[in-house]
N, C-alpha and C positions, 0 to 999 in steps of 0.2 A: 873661752877663757875660764880658767879654774880659779877658785878662791885664793889659792896660795900664790898666784901670780899677780893679783891685784895690789895696787898701791893703796895705802890708807885713804888717800883722796878719792880713788875709784870706789872703794868700799863705801865711803860716806855718801858719794853721789848716787850709787845704786840704791842705798838705803833710803835716801831722801826721795828718790823716784818711786820706790815701792811704797813708801808711806803716803805719798801724795796720790798714788793711783788707788790705794786701798781706803784711805781716810779722807781724801779731798784735801784741798789746800788748807782750809781752816783746821781740820783735824790733825793734819801733819804738823802745823805750827803749834797747836796746843800740845801735842805729844813731845815735840822737841823742847818746848819751854819747860815742860814737866820734867823730862829726863836730864836736861842740862842744868837745871837750878840746883839740884842736890838737896840734901837735907841734913840736919844735925850739925854738930860742931866737930869737924874732923880733928882740930887741935886737941880738944878735951878728950875725945875718944881715943886718939893715938896715945895720949899720956896714960890712959887707963891700961892699955894692953902693952905699952912698951916701957912704962915707967919713965925714968929720967936717966938713961945710961950715959956714963961718961965715955970718952974716946977709947980708953983702955978696955972697958966692957965690950964695946962694939968690935974692936979689933979681935978680942978673944972669941967672940961669938962667930965672927967670920972665919977665923982659923979653925974652930970646931966644925963648922958646916962644910969646910973644904976637905975634911978627912973622911 
C-alpha cells in the first residue's frame, strides 16, 4: 500500500500506531494533545496578513491568480 492510495483515516490510524509504538501510550497522548491544541490567535493573525478585504477585492485577486 503506497501513501497516495491511503485515505485520510488510514493515514491518521497509521500515524497513531507509529506514535504509540515509538512513544508509548502516554507519550502518544501527550504528543497528540500538544499538536492538536494549537497556539496563537488565528483570527488576529489572519487579519494581519490578509487585512479586511471586501468581496470585490477577493474576486479581483482570484481573477488575477487564474491568469
